C-alpha positions as CSV (number, residue, x, y, z in Angstrom):
1,M,0.1,-0.1,-0.3
2,I,1.3,3.5,-0.9
3,L,-0.1,6.4,0.4
4,H,-0.3,9.2,-2.6
5,G,-1.4,12.7,-1.9
6,Y,-2.6,15.3,-4.3
7,G,-3.6,19.1,-3.7
8,C,-1.9,22.5,-4.7
9,S,0.7,24.4,-2.3
10,W,-0.5,23.1,1.0
11,T,-0.2,19.6,0.0
12,E,3.2,20.0,-1.4
13,G,4.3,21.6,1.9
14,Q,5.3,25.4,1.2
15,G,5.2,27.5,4.0
16,V,8.1,25.5,5.1
17,D,10.7,27.2,3.6
18,G,10.9,30.1,6.1
19,E,14.7,31.5,4.9
20,L,15.5,29.3,2.5
21,I,17.5,31.3,-0.8
22,H,19.6,30.0,-3.9
23,I,17.8,26.4,-3.8
24,N,16.5,25.4,-6.9
25,R,13.0,24.1,-7.9
26,E,13.8,20.7,-7.1
27,E,15.9,20.6,-3.8
28,L,13.1,23.2,-3.1
29,R,10.3,20.6,-3.7
30,K,12.1,18.4,-2.1
31,Y,12.8,19.9,1.4
32,R,8.9,21.0,1.4
33,N,8.1,17.2,0.9
34,E,9.9,16.4,3.7
35,H,8.0,18.8,6.3
36,S,4.3,18.0,4.5
37,W,1.4,16.8,6.3
38,V,1.4,14.1,3.0
39,N,5.0,12.9,4.5
40,L,4.1,13.3,8.3
41,L,0.5,11.2,7.6
42,S,2.6,8.7,5.7
43,N,5.4,8.4,8.7
44,K,2.2,7.4,11.1
45,L,0.5,5.0,9.3
46,G,4.0,3.1,8.2
47,L,3.5,3.6,4.5
48,S,5.7,4.9,1.5
49,H,4.4,7.9,0.1
50,I,3.7,9.9,-4.0
51,N,3.5,13.5,-2.8
52,N,1.9,14.9,-6.2
53,G,1.1,18.6,-4.6
54,L,2.4,21.4,-6.6
55,S,1.4,24.8,-5.9
56,G,-0.6,27.3,-7.8
57,L,-2.7,23.8,-9.3
58,S,-6.5,24.5,-9.4
59,N,-9.2,21.9,-8.6
60,Q,-9.6,21.0,-12.4
61,K,-6.1,20.0,-12.5
62,I,-5.8,18.1,-9.5
63,F,-8.7,16.0,-10.4
64,N,-7.6,15.4,-14.1
65,K,-4.4,14.6,-12.6
66,I,-5.9,11.7,-10.5
67,I,-7.6,10.3,-13.0
68,S,-4.6,9.8,-15.4
69,D,-2.6,8.4,-12.6
70,I,-5.7,5.6,-12.0
71,Q,-5.5,5.1,-16.0
72,K,-1.6,4.7,-16.1
73,G,-1.3,2.4,-13.5
74,N,0.2,4.3,-11.0
75,I,-1.9,4.3,-8.3
76,K,-3.2,0.4,-7.7
77,S,-5.9,-0.9,-5.8
78,G,-5.9,-1.2,-2.0
79,D,-3.7,2.2,-2.4
80,F,-4.6,5.2,-0.2
81,V,-5.5,8.4,-1.5
82,T,-5.3,11.9,-0.1
83,I,-6.8,14.5,-1.6
84,M,-6.4,18.3,-0.1
85,W,-8.9,20.5,-3.2
86,T,-7.6,23.7,-3.3
87,S,-9.8,26.9,-4.0
88,S,-12.5,26.3,-6.7
89,L,-12.0,30.1,-8.2
90,R,-8.7,28.9,-9.6
91,D,-10.7,26.6,-11.9
92,N,-10.6,27.9,-15.7
93,V,-14.3,29.2,-16.5
94,S,-16.0,28.8,-19.6
95,F,-17.6,32.3,-19.1
96,L,-14.5,33.8,-19.0
97,P,-11.8,34.2,-21.9
98,N,-9.5,31.3,-22.7
99,N,-7.2,30.8,-19.8
100,E,-8.4,33.2,-17.4
101,W,-9.8,32.2,-13.9
102,V,-11.0,34.2,-10.9
103,S,-8.7,34.3,-7.6
104,W,-6.5,32.0,-5.6
105,S,-9.5,32.0,-3.1
106,V,-12.5,33.7,-2.2
107,K,-10.6,35.8,0.6
108,E,-8.2,37.0,-1.7
109,L,-11.2,37.9,-4.1
110,I,-13.0,39.8,-0.9
111,E,-10.3,41.4,0.7
112,T,-8.3,42.4,-2.9
113,P,-10.5,42.4,-6.0
114,E,-8.2,44.7,-8.1
115,R,-5.7,41.5,-8.4
116,F,-8.6,40.1,-10.5
117,I,-9.6,42.8,-11.9
118,N,-6.1,43.7,-13.0
119,S,-5.1,40.6,-13.9
120,Y,-4.9,41.4,-17.8
121,D,-2.6,42.8,-20.1
122,T,-1.8,42.5,-23.9
123,D,-0.5,44.6,-26.3
124,D,-4.1,45.2,-26.9
125,T,-5.1,48.5,-24.5
126,T,-8.6,49.0,-26.1
127,Y,-9.6,45.3,-24.8
128,D,-7.6,45.0,-21.9
129,S,-10.1,48.4,-20.6
130,F,-13.1,46.5,-21.7
131,I,-12.2,43.4,-19.3
132,Q,-10.5,46.0,-16.4
133,D,-14.5,47.2,-16.8
134,Y,-16.6,43.6,-17.2
135,K,-14.3,42.1,-14.1
136,K,-16.0,45.2,-11.8
137,F,-19.7,44.4,-13.5
138,F,-18.9,40.5,-13.3
139,I,-17.8,40.5,-9.4
140,T,-20.9,42.6,-8.5
141,D,-23.4,41.7,-10.6
142,V,-23.0,38.2,-12.1
143,F,-20.7,36.6,-9.8
144,N,-22.6,33.4,-7.9
145,L,-20.4,30.6,-5.8
146,N,-23.5,28.2,-6.3
147,Y,-21.8,27.5,-9.6
148,Y,-19.1,25.8,-7.8
149,N,-20.9,24.1,-5.5
150,I,-22.5,22.1,-8.4
151,V,-18.5,21.7,-9.8
152,N,-17.7,20.8,-6.8
153,Q,-20.2,18.0,-6.2
154,N,-19.7,16.8,-9.5
155,Y,-15.5,16.5,-8.8
156,I,-16.4,14.9,-5.3
157,I,-18.8,12.3,-6.6
158,F,-16.7,11.7,-9.6
159,I,-13.8,10.3,-8.2
160,Q,-14.9,8.7,-4.6
161,R,-17.5,6.4,-7.8
162,M,-13.9,5.6,-9.2
163,F,-12.4,5.4,-6.3
164,D,-14.9,2.7,-5.0
165,Y,-14.9,0.9,-8.8
166,Y,-10.7,0.4,-8.6
167,G,-10.9,-0.6,-4.9
168,I,-8.3,2.1,-4.0
169,K,-9.0,3.5,-0.1
170,Y,-9.2,7.4,0.2
171,L,-9.1,10.4,2.0
172,M,-10.3,14.1,0.8
173,L,-10.6,17.1,2.9
174,D,-10.5,21.0,2.2
175,G,-7.5,22.9,2.3
176,F,-8.5,26.9,2.7
177,D,-11.6,27.3,1.1
178,M,-15.1,25.0,1.3
179,M,-15.9,23.1,-1.8
180,V,-19.4,22.5,-1.0
181,N,-21.1,25.5,1.2
182,N,-24.7,26.1,1.1
183,P,-25.6,24.8,-2.2
184,S,-29.0,25.8,-3.3
185,K,-31.9,22.7,-2.5
186,D,-32.3,21.7,-6.6
187,D,-28.7,21.9,-6.3
188,D,-27.9,19.8,-3.6
189,K,-26.3,16.5,-4.0
190,T,-24.4,16.0,-0.8
191,H,-26.4,12.8,0.3
192,L,-23.9,10.8,-2.3
193,I,-21.0,12.4,-0.5
194,N,-19.2,9.9,2.1
195,K,-18.6,11.7,4.7
196,K,-16.8,9.2,6.4
197,N,-14.4,9.7,3.5
198,Y,-13.9,13.3,4.0
199,W,-12.5,15.4,6.8
200,G,-14.4,18.1,7.9
201,F,-17.3,17.8,5.4
202,G,-19.1,21.0,4.9
203,K,-18.0,22.3,8.5
204,K,-14.3,22.9,8.5
205,T,-11.4,23.6,6.7
206,S,-7.5,22.9,7.4
207,R,-7.0,26.8,7.6
208,E,-10.1,26.7,10.3
209,L,-8.4,23.9,11.6
210,I,-5.0,25.3,12.1
211,N,-6.6,28.6,13.1
212,E,-8.2,26.7,16.6
213,S,-5.1,25.6,17.6
214,N,-3.3,27.2,21.0
215,L,0.1,27.3,18.9
216,E,1.1,30.7,18.4
217,N,4.2,29.6,15.6
218,R,1.8,28.0,12.8
219,W,1.9,30.4,10.3
220,E,5.1,30.8,7.4
221,A,6.4,34.2,8.2
222,I,6.3,36.6,5.3
223,K,7.5,40.1,4.0
224,P,5.0,41.7,3.4
225,P,2.6,39.2,4.8
226,E,-0.1,37.9,2.1
227,V,-3.7,37.6,2.4
228,A,-3.5,34.1,3.1
229,P,-0.4,32.7,4.2
230,H,0.8,29.0,4.2
231,P,1.2,27.1,7.5
232,N,4.6,26.0,8.8
233,K,6.2,23.5,9.8
234,N,3.9,23.5,13.1
235,G,0.5,23.8,11.1
236,Y,1.6,21.0,8.7
237,Q,1.8,18.7,11.8
238,I,-1.5,19.7,13.0
239,I,-2.7,18.6,9.9
240,S,-1.5,15.5,10.1
241,D,-2.4,14.9,13.2
242,E,-5.6,15.5,12.9
243,L,-5.6,13.3,9.9
244,Y,-4.3,10.4,11.2
245,K,-7.2,10.8,14.2
246,F,-9.5,10.6,11.4
247,I,-8.2,7.7,9.8
248,K,-8.1,5.5,12.9
249,Q,-11.7,6.7,13.9
250,N,-13.1,5.3,10.4
251,N,-10.5,2.2,9.6
252,L,-10.0,4.4,6.2
253,C,-6.3,3.0,5.6
254,V,-6.9,-0.7,6.4
255,P,-4.7,-3.4,4.4
256,N,-6.4,-5.6,2.4
């Protein structure tokens, strides 16, 4: 049995870097992985692991990477897969131009909407002006989080059914944005989601878990401070401890 971790920077282990400088991307990724919650959790479970977390990934890319790895046989029956979903707003969407997405997170969109509004820069100043104007309108008059409730429920339901079909054990959780949050009555498919295999579903994100901790030092030290910092080594330890407890309580990682 191998533990496979999927997610974005919060899964890769970004935030443990501290003051590391003059280090290439391969060495940095290795260092982050050593202190990630995926590595900490695999050690607790006595499993070898593969950390597929990568900074900046969207749920769309995480979803397709998992499916591809199953098809290629990289994930086998009896393996244990952990997925920390990222922010829904990173997905490319069909109602915005190619390669456009809304924000790194809901928190960022609320607190620094100008990052979304001013993100487009081409050689066509007229088009750029229109896009900026439209984005202001989009945020105030069009944007609807329930769209992402529909998309995310489909991600989760598809993946869990695929895991069940292939005999793959799994655990899902939310990183710093809620995947499904008060869907409208007609769009609510949460009864199809296996909460036994989903830590904190609809109740708590990993960010909220860390915020509840009494540890004073649990977030990365960055200058200037960003809207949403990553956990540091202590923060990832909090996540791994909680997930280990959840896995044991629900017998999610029992060898065949």
